[in-house]
N, C-alpha and C positions, 0 to 999 in steps of 0.2 A: 403622322394617324392611324393611313391603311396597316401600314405594316406591324405598328405598335399593333394594331386590334386583331391582325391576323395571329400574332406572337398569342396571345393572349385568349384566342378561339384554340391555338389547340389546347393549352392548359384547361377547357374546360369542358365540362358534362353535357354531351351528347344528349339534346331536347327529347323526350319522347310524343309520339303524336297526341292529337286529343283526345280527350273521352268523357267520361262522364261525372264529374267529379267525388270524392268519396269524404265524407262526413265521418269525418276521424281523426286523434289528434294530430295524427301523423301524416294527415293530408299535404300539409305544405306543402311539398315537394310537387306534389304532383296536380297540386292548382296552380303552383304558380309554369311549370310548363304546361297547363293545358292553356293557362290565359296568355304566357309569352307565346304561342303556336296563333293565336286568334289573334292577339297586338302585334306583332311583327308581318302578319300577313296586312294588315289597315296600315300598317306606315305605308308599305310596302308600294300598297295599291293606292297611296295616298288618300284613302277616307279620312285622318286625321292630320292632313296638313302639319303643318312646322309649327318649331317654336314650343314656348312651353305649356306644361302639362298637366290638367288637372286631376291629381289621383282621387278625387270622392268621383269623378263623372266617369273619368273610366272604372271603377271601383263597381257603378251602378250598371253602368255598361256590360260589362262581365259579370256582373252576381259573383263577386269574391270579393276578400276583406283585403284592407292596405298591406298583412304581410308577407300574403303571395305575389301581388301586385309590382311590391316595392321587389321582391327579388325576380322576375320578370324584368320588372326593368332594368336593372342591374346585369343582367346577360345581355340583355339587348346592348347596354351600354358595350360589355365588350365586341361586342360585333359589329361597333361604328356606327348604329342607327339612331340609337338614344345618347344623349352627353349628359351627363349624372355630376351635377354641383349640392355642396353642403349647404351654400347658401340658397340657394337656386332652384333648388329642386331637379326634377328630368325638364328635359326640352326636348324635341325630336329634331333632331340633323336637321336644319336646309340644305336645300339643293342650292349646293357653291362649283363655281367653273376648275375650281382647284381641285376638290374631288372628286368630279368628271372626270378630269386628267390623269389625277392620278389610281382609280379606278381605273381606265380603261386601258391604261400603259402596262400595271401590270395582268391585268386580261390577255394583254395582246403577246405581251411576254411568258406568260406561261402557259397558255393554250396553244400558242404555237411549238412551244417547245411538247407540250402532252399529243397536239396531231401529229408530230415528226414521230416518236416514239409512237403513237398506234397502228402508222402508215406503214412505219419497219416488221410491226411483232403484233399487227391482227390477223385474223385471219376467216375464212369463208364466215364464219357464225358472225363473227363483227361486222363485216359488212350487209349481210342481211337484217342485220340489227338498223344497221343507219339509213336504209333502205327502206325499214317498214318504218323508222320515224317519219322519214320522209313523206310518206306519204300519209301517214297522218296529219301532216303538217299540213299537205294538199289542199286534204280534206277538211284544214278548219280556215282558211284559206279565205278572202281577205284575215288581214289579222286585226279581227277585235274578238272579244271576251275573251272569256275563260278557256274556254277549248284551245285556241291558236296559242294562248300562254303555257298551256299543259304541255301542246306537241313540240310550242317551239324548244323549253327547257331537253322536254325530251332527245328532243333534235339535238341537240348541242351535250348534254350528258350522253346519247350514243356513240359520237362524233368524236373522243377524248376518250371513251372508257376503255377502248385495250390498253392503255396505260396504268398502267398495276402499280398504283402510287398513292396508297389512303390520305396520309399523308395528303398530298399535293391538291387531288381531289378535294379535298376538307374545305381548303381554301382555293378550289375554282367554285366550289359552290356557294363563300360565304363572299367572291365579289361578283357571281352572278344574281344573286339578289340584292345588293347592293345594285349593280346596275341597272336592275328591275325598277325602280323608286324614274330613274330618267329615260329608261325606254317606254314605261308607260305613258309619261308625260310625252312622248311623242306619239304614240299611238292617241290616243285619248283627247288630244288636241289637235288630230291630221296632219301634224306637223312635215312631214317626210311623205314625197311621192314616188319616192323608189320602189322596185318591182324585190320586195322584200324577198319571197317566193324565188324567183327567177336566180338570187344572190344565194341563196339556202343549196338552189341545184347546181348552179356548178360549183360551189364550195364541195359538196357530196362526188361531183364526178371526178373532179382534181382528188378525188382522194381516193374514190374507187380506181383510179387511174394509178394509184401510187405514186402521183406524183406530187412531194410535198413540197417542193421549191413552190407550184405551184395554189397548191392547196392553202399554203398557209399564209402567202401572200393576200389570196381571193378573205382568208379571216381577218386580218389585220384591217384589212381595209374596209370589210363588213363591220369590225366595229366600229373603227374610226370614221365612216360615215354618219352612225345613229352618233357616235358622242358630239361630230359636229354639228349634225340640226339640231341638238340639244341646246348645245354651247353657243349658238348664235340667238333660241330661246333666252340665255340667260343674259350674257351681253345686252340685249335690250330691255332687262330690268325687269323680267315677268316673273321671277320667280324672289322667291326669300334670300338667294344666296345673292 
């Protein structure tokens, strides 16, 4: 499922940033992008739960008509956050162990490759961006609230940013967002007692030391530990998956 979604994602249109809806006959695409941005964030952050989507309720929530809403939902189905069925309509994908393992394995493989390449080609400006991103991350500690989420995304982005590969970057971004649904579950329920800040510090230091083997091993372990924590929760039957 993830591989198919990634292939479809490459063929899809990149979404724009949310703004004010335009009242015109040609505004459907713009409205679908805007509602898609909001809907995507709500799904990732768990505000809509999982399961069947009530279209009327969502249309009222975002203040749009059915046409842009359906278009947004079809786009989200390409990303793997929503399932589209001709009979049952749209459903928000449940959190499942199978998907979690798939996402984690893909991130470990792709991000390790990108980190090795970044270490090989990154310059001093790249190193400075990593240090600055970690500084913001440390200021947002402990790992709660939107400031941590934004700083966390920035740190992982900068860590791999010297790998100049636009297609890979798009896939990494999609996988990061898919994993965010699981990661936020860990944070919101306080399931994880690890020292996440020091884990990120160790990854940063190994990267700045240009020790690719150690840096990638730490990154893989970092992803794996988060997945293992969520997996225990899922196996206990505490989610829809």
